[in-house]
PyMOL CGO cylinders between C-alpha atoms (Angstrom):
from pymol import cmd
from pymol.cgo import CYLINDER

trace = [
    CYLINDER, -4.47, 26.89, 3.50, -3.89, 23.17, 3.07, 0.3, 1, 1, 1, 1, 1, 1,
    CYLINDER, -3.89, 23.17, 3.07, -1.76, 22.16, 0.11, 0.3, 1, 1, 1, 1, 1, 1,
    CYLINDER, -1.76, 22.16, 0.11, -0.47, 18.85, -1.15, 0.3, 1, 1, 1, 1, 1, 1,
    CYLINDER, -0.47, 18.85, -1.15, 1.73, 19.25, -4.20, 0.3, 1, 1, 1, 1, 1, 1,
    CYLINDER, 1.73, 19.25, -4.20, 2.92, 16.18, -6.06, 0.3, 1, 1, 1, 1, 1, 1,
    CYLINDER, 2.92, 16.18, -6.06, 5.95, 16.12, -8.32, 0.3, 1, 1, 1, 1, 1, 1,
    CYLINDER, 5.95, 16.12, -8.32, 8.23, 13.61, -10.01, 0.3, 1, 1, 1, 1, 1, 1,
    CYLINDER, 8.23, 13.61, -10.01, 5.90, 12.04, -12.53, 0.3, 1, 1, 1, 1, 1, 1,
    CYLINDER, 5.90, 12.04, -12.53, 6.84, 11.49, -16.13, 0.3, 1, 1, 1, 1, 1, 1,
    CYLINDER, 6.84, 11.49, -16.13, 7.45, 8.99, -18.90, 0.3, 1, 1, 1, 1, 1, 1,
    CYLINDER, 7.45, 8.99, -18.90, 9.61, 5.97, -18.18, 0.3, 1, 1, 1, 1, 1, 1,
    CYLINDER, 9.61, 5.97, -18.18, 10.35, 2.72, -19.97, 0.3, 1, 1, 1, 1, 1, 1,
    CYLINDER, 10.35, 2.72, -19.97, 9.23, -0.61, -18.53, 0.3, 1, 1, 1, 1, 1, 1,
    CYLINDER, 9.23, -0.61, -18.53, 11.59, -1.68, -15.77, 0.3, 1, 1, 1, 1, 1, 1,
    CYLINDER, 11.59, -1.68, -15.77, 12.50, 1.90, -14.99, 0.3, 1, 1, 1, 1, 1, 1,
    CYLINDER, 12.50, 1.90, -14.99, 12.15, 3.93, -11.82, 0.3, 1, 1, 1, 1, 1, 1,
    CYLINDER, 12.15, 3.93, -11.82, 10.54, 7.16, -10.69, 0.3, 1, 1, 1, 1, 1, 1,
    CYLINDER, 10.54, 7.16, -10.69, 10.37, 8.91, -7.36, 0.3, 1, 1, 1, 1, 1, 1,
    CYLINDER, 10.37, 8.91, -7.36, 7.23, 10.85, -6.55, 0.3, 1, 1, 1, 1, 1, 1,
    CYLINDER, 7.23, 10.85, -6.55, 7.25, 13.55, -3.90, 0.3, 1, 1, 1, 1, 1, 1,
    CYLINDER, 7.25, 13.55, -3.90, 4.39, 15.20, -2.05, 0.3, 1, 1, 1, 1, 1, 1,
    CYLINDER, 4.39, 15.20, -2.05, 5.08, 18.53, -0.37, 0.3, 1, 1, 1, 1, 1, 1,
    CYLINDER, 5.08, 18.53, -0.37, 2.56, 19.29, 2.36, 0.3, 1, 1, 1, 1, 1, 1,
    CYLINDER, 2.56, 19.29, 2.36, 1.63, 22.52, 4.08, 0.3, 1, 1, 1, 1, 1, 1,
    CYLINDER, 1.63, 22.52, 4.08, -1.21, 24.06, 6.07, 0.3, 1, 1, 1, 1, 1, 1,
    CYLINDER, -1.21, 24.06, 6.07, -1.77, 21.21, 8.54, 0.3, 1, 1, 1, 1, 1, 1,
    CYLINDER, -1.77, 21.21, 8.54, 0.15, 19.27, 11.17, 0.3, 1, 1, 1, 1, 1, 1,
    CYLINDER, 0.15, 19.27, 11.17, 1.85, 16.82, 8.84, 0.3, 1, 1, 1, 1, 1, 1,
    CYLINDER, 1.85, 16.82, 8.84, 3.30, 14.55, 11.52, 0.3, 1, 1, 1, 1, 1, 1,
    CYLINDER, 3.30, 14.55, 11.52, -0.14, 13.64, 12.88, 0.3, 1, 1, 1, 1, 1, 1,
    CYLINDER, -0.14, 13.64, 12.88, -1.53, 12.48, 9.54, 0.3, 1, 1, 1, 1, 1, 1,
    CYLINDER, -1.53, 12.48, 9.54, -1.21, 9.18, 7.72, 0.3, 1, 1, 1, 1, 1, 1,
    CYLINDER, -1.21, 9.18, 7.72, 0.09, 9.78, 4.22, 0.3, 1, 1, 1, 1, 1, 1,
    CYLINDER, 0.09, 9.78, 4.22, -1.17, 7.75, 1.30, 0.3, 1, 1, 1, 1, 1, 1,
    CYLINDER, -1.17, 7.75, 1.30, -0.69, 7.37, -2.42, 0.3, 1, 1, 1, 1, 1, 1,
    CYLINDER, -0.69, 7.37, -2.42, -3.52, 6.49, -4.75, 0.3, 1, 1, 1, 1, 1, 1,
    CYLINDER, -3.52, 6.49, -4.75, -3.66, 6.16, -8.51, 0.3, 1, 1, 1, 1, 1, 1,
    CYLINDER, -3.66, 6.16, -8.51, -6.33, 6.45, -11.15, 0.3, 1, 1, 1, 1, 1, 1,
    CYLINDER, -6.33, 6.45, -11.15, -6.63, 5.43, -14.77, 0.3, 1, 1, 1, 1, 1, 1,
    CYLINDER, -6.63, 5.43, -14.77, -9.20, 7.34, -16.85, 0.3, 1, 1, 1, 1, 1, 1,
    CYLINDER, -9.20, 7.34, -16.85, -12.52, 5.54, -16.71, 0.3, 1, 1, 1, 1, 1, 1,
    CYLINDER, -12.52, 5.54, -16.71, -11.60, 3.64, -13.55, 0.3, 1, 1, 1, 1, 1, 1,
    CYLINDER, -11.60, 3.64, -13.55, -11.98, 4.41, -9.89, 0.3, 1, 1, 1, 1, 1, 1,
    CYLINDER, -11.98, 4.41, -9.89, -9.16, 5.70, -7.76, 0.3, 1, 1, 1, 1, 1, 1,
    CYLINDER, -9.16, 5.70, -7.76, -7.22, 2.81, -6.22, 0.3, 1, 1, 1, 1, 1, 1,
    CYLINDER, -7.22, 2.81, -6.22, -5.09, 2.79, -3.12, 0.3, 1, 1, 1, 1, 1, 1,
    CYLINDER, -5.09, 2.79, -3.12, -1.38, 2.14, -3.60, 0.3, 1, 1, 1, 1, 1, 1,
    CYLINDER, -1.38, 2.14, -3.60, 0.42, 2.61, -0.29, 0.3, 1, 1, 1, 1, 1, 1,
    CYLINDER, 0.42, 2.61, -0.29, 0.18, 4.17, 3.18, 0.3, 1, 1, 1, 1, 1, 1,
    CYLINDER, 0.18, 4.17, 3.18, 2.71, 5.33, 5.72, 0.3, 1, 1, 1, 1, 1, 1,
    CYLINDER, 2.71, 5.33, 5.72, 1.20, 5.84, 9.16, 0.3, 1, 1, 1, 1, 1, 1,
    CYLINDER, 1.20, 5.84, 9.16, 2.15, 8.75, 11.39, 0.3, 1, 1, 1, 1, 1, 1,
    CYLINDER, 2.15, 8.75, 11.39, 4.26, 6.23, 13.32, 0.3, 1, 1, 1, 1, 1, 1,
    CYLINDER, 4.26, 6.23, 13.32, 6.07, 5.13, 10.18, 0.3, 1, 1, 1, 1, 1, 1,
    CYLINDER, 6.07, 5.13, 10.18, 4.35, 1.83, 9.54, 0.3, 1, 1, 1, 1, 1, 1,
    CYLINDER, 4.35, 1.83, 9.54, 3.98, 1.05, 5.85, 0.3, 1, 1, 1, 1, 1, 1,
    CYLINDER, 3.98, 1.05, 5.85, 1.32, -0.81, 3.91, 0.3, 1, 1, 1, 1, 1, 1,
    CYLINDER, 1.32, -0.81, 3.91, 1.16, -1.66, 0.22, 0.3, 1, 1, 1, 1, 1, 1,
    CYLINDER, 1.16, -1.66, 0.22, -1.19, -2.82, -2.43, 0.3, 1, 1, 1, 1, 1, 1,
    CYLINDER, -1.19, -2.82, -2.43, -0.29, -6.42, -3.29, 0.3, 1, 1, 1, 1, 1, 1,
    CYLINDER, -0.29, -6.42, -3.29, 0.68, -5.63, -6.88, 0.3, 1, 1, 1, 1, 1, 1,
    CYLINDER, 0.68, -5.63, -6.88, 3.33, -3.09, -5.86, 0.3, 1, 1, 1, 1, 1, 1,
    CYLINDER, 3.33, -3.09, -5.86, 4.89, -4.92, -2.92, 0.3, 1, 1, 1, 1, 1, 1,
    CYLINDER, 4.89, -4.92, -2.92, 8.63, -5.31, -3.38, 0.3, 1, 1, 1, 1, 1, 1,
    CYLINDER, 8.63, -5.31, -3.38, 8.69, -2.64, -6.10, 0.3, 1, 1, 1, 1, 1, 1,
    CYLINDER, 8.69, -2.64, -6.10, 7.37, 0.53, -4.44, 0.3, 1, 1, 1, 1, 1, 1,
    CYLINDER, 7.37, 0.53, -4.44, 8.53, 2.11, -1.21, 0.3, 1, 1, 1, 1, 1, 1,
    CYLINDER, 8.53, 2.11, -1.21, 6.60, 4.81, 0.62, 0.3, 1, 1, 1, 1, 1, 1,
    CYLINDER, 6.60, 4.81, 0.62, 8.34, 7.10, 3.07, 0.3, 1, 1, 1, 1, 1, 1,
    CYLINDER, 8.34, 7.10, 3.07, 7.88, 10.34, 4.96, 0.3, 1, 1, 1, 1, 1, 1,
    CYLINDER, 7.88, 10.34, 4.96, 10.07, 13.10, 6.33, 0.3, 1, 1, 1, 1, 1, 1,
    CYLINDER, 10.07, 13.10, 6.33, 8.27, 14.88, 9.14, 0.3, 1, 1, 1, 1, 1, 1,
    CYLINDER, 8.27, 14.88, 9.14, 10.99, 17.52, 9.40, 0.3, 1, 1, 1, 1, 1, 1,
    CYLINDER, 10.99, 17.52, 9.40, 10.43, 18.57, 5.79, 0.3, 1, 1, 1, 1, 1, 1,
    CYLINDER, 10.43, 18.57, 5.79, 6.70, 17.79, 5.55, 0.3, 1, 1, 1, 1, 1, 1,
    CYLINDER, 6.70, 17.79, 5.55, 7.30, 15.55, 2.56, 0.3, 1, 1, 1, 1, 1, 1,
    CYLINDER, 7.30, 15.55, 2.56, 5.97, 12.14, 1.63, 0.3, 1, 1, 1, 1, 1, 1,
    CYLINDER, 5.97, 12.14, 1.63, 7.57, 10.14, -1.16, 0.3, 1, 1, 1, 1, 1, 1,
    CYLINDER, 7.57, 10.14, -1.16, 6.90, 7.08, -3.26, 0.3, 1, 1, 1, 1, 1, 1,
    CYLINDER, 6.90, 7.08, -3.26, 9.91, 5.36, -4.78, 0.3, 1, 1, 1, 1, 1, 1,
    CYLINDER, 9.91, 5.36, -4.78, 8.75, 3.23, -7.69, 0.3, 1, 1, 1, 1, 1, 1,
    CYLINDER, 8.75, 3.23, -7.69, 11.08, 0.63, -9.15, 0.3, 1, 1, 1, 1, 1, 1,
    CYLINDER, 11.08, 0.63, -9.15, 10.45, -2.03, -11.75, 0.3, 1, 1, 1, 1, 1, 1,
    CYLINDER, 10.45, -2.03, -11.75, 7.67, 0.01, -13.32, 0.3, 1, 1, 1, 1, 1, 1,
    CYLINDER, 7.67, 0.01, -13.32, 5.32, -1.77, -15.71, 0.3, 1, 1, 1, 1, 1, 1,
    CYLINDER, 5.32, -1.77, -15.71, 2.79, -0.46, -18.23, 0.3, 1, 1, 1, 1, 1, 1,
    CYLINDER, 2.79, -0.46, -18.23, -0.02, -1.38, -15.83, 0.3, 1, 1, 1, 1, 1, 1,
    CYLINDER, -0.02, -1.38, -15.83, 1.40, 1.17, -13.38, 0.3, 1, 1, 1, 1, 1, 1,
    CYLINDER, 1.40, 1.17, -13.38, 0.48, 3.96, -15.80, 0.3, 1, 1, 1, 1, 1, 1,
    CYLINDER, 0.48, 3.96, -15.80, -1.93, 6.30, -14.04, 0.3, 1, 1, 1, 1, 1, 1,
    CYLINDER, -1.93, 6.30, -14.04, -2.32, 9.66, -12.40, 0.3, 1, 1, 1, 1, 1, 1,
    CYLINDER, -2.32, 9.66, -12.40, -0.86, 9.34, -8.91, 0.3, 1, 1, 1, 1, 1, 1,
    CYLINDER, -0.86, 9.34, -8.91, -2.38, 11.28, -6.04, 0.3, 1, 1, 1, 1, 1, 1,
    CYLINDER, -2.38, 11.28, -6.04, -1.02, 12.07, -2.62, 0.3, 1, 1, 1, 1, 1, 1,
    CYLINDER, -1.02, 12.07, -2.62, -3.48, 12.13, 0.27, 0.3, 1, 1, 1, 1, 1, 1,
    CYLINDER, -3.48, 12.13, 0.27, -3.33, 12.98, 3.96, 0.3, 1, 1, 1, 1, 1, 1,
    CYLINDER, -3.33, 12.98, 3.96, -5.79, 11.43, 6.39, 0.3, 1, 1, 1, 1, 1, 1,
    CYLINDER, -5.79, 11.43, 6.39, -6.58, 11.93, 10.07, 0.3, 1, 1, 1, 1, 1, 1,
    CYLINDER, -6.58, 11.93, 10.07, -9.30, 14.22, 11.35, 0.3, 1, 1, 1, 1, 1, 1,
    CYLINDER, -9.30, 14.22, 11.35, -9.65, 15.51, 7.80, 0.3, 1, 1, 1, 1, 1, 1,
    CYLINDER, -9.65, 15.51, 7.80, -8.79, 14.11, 4.41, 0.3, 1, 1, 1, 1, 1, 1,
    CYLINDER, -8.79, 14.11, 4.41, -6.75, 16.13, 1.95, 0.3, 1, 1, 1, 1, 1, 1,
    CYLINDER, -6.75, 16.13, 1.95, -5.80, 15.45, -1.66, 0.3, 1, 1, 1, 1, 1, 1,
    CYLINDER, -5.80, 15.45, -1.66, -3.26, 16.75, -4.12, 0.3, 1, 1, 1, 1, 1, 1,
    CYLINDER, -3.26, 16.75, -4.12, -3.85, 17.50, -7.78, 0.3, 1, 1, 1, 1, 1, 1,
    CYLINDER, -3.85, 17.50, -7.78, -2.04, 14.44, -9.05, 0.3, 1, 1, 1, 1, 1, 1,
    CYLINDER, -2.04, 14.44, -9.05, 0.98, 13.72, -11.22, 0.3, 1, 1, 1, 1, 1, 1,
    CYLINDER, 0.98, 13.72, -11.22, 0.98, 11.63, -14.38, 0.3, 1, 1, 1, 1, 1, 1,
    CYLINDER, 0.98, 11.63, -14.38, 3.10, 8.49, -14.56, 0.3, 1, 1, 1, 1, 1, 1,
    CYLINDER, 3.10, 8.49, -14.56, 3.38, 6.83, -17.95, 0.3, 1, 1, 1, 1, 1, 1,
    CYLINDER, 3.38, 6.83, -17.95, 5.24, 3.56, -18.43, 0.3, 1, 1, 1, 1, 1, 1,
    CYLINDER, 5.24, 3.56, -18.43, 5.80, 2.84, -22.08, 0.3, 1, 1, 1, 1, 1, 1,
    CYLINDER, 5.80, 2.84, -22.08, 8.49, 1.78, -24.52, 0.3, 1, 1, 1, 1, 1, 1,
]
cmd.load_cgo(trace, "trace")
């Protein structure tokens, strides 16, 4: 069955870094665009970044220059390197795969606080 399992979340001080990983299985990973979204309780889920199946990357304006999305098709892993984290980046981060279907992970909490 399809699985997307996020890891790497946690508590970090402002200005710090985290690297989120998304391990995928149960579908043809290389044919899907991989995306990261985030959600704060009480708010809608917002898009953060996308890496296309061809490796093109796209970012939300507020994370440009700080976050880097990547994928490893040999390992079926997508990653989000987050540098310069700020309190407003605090959210649950979700990995998603999109092509003929749309799949979602369970999310991983990122908290930026001093």
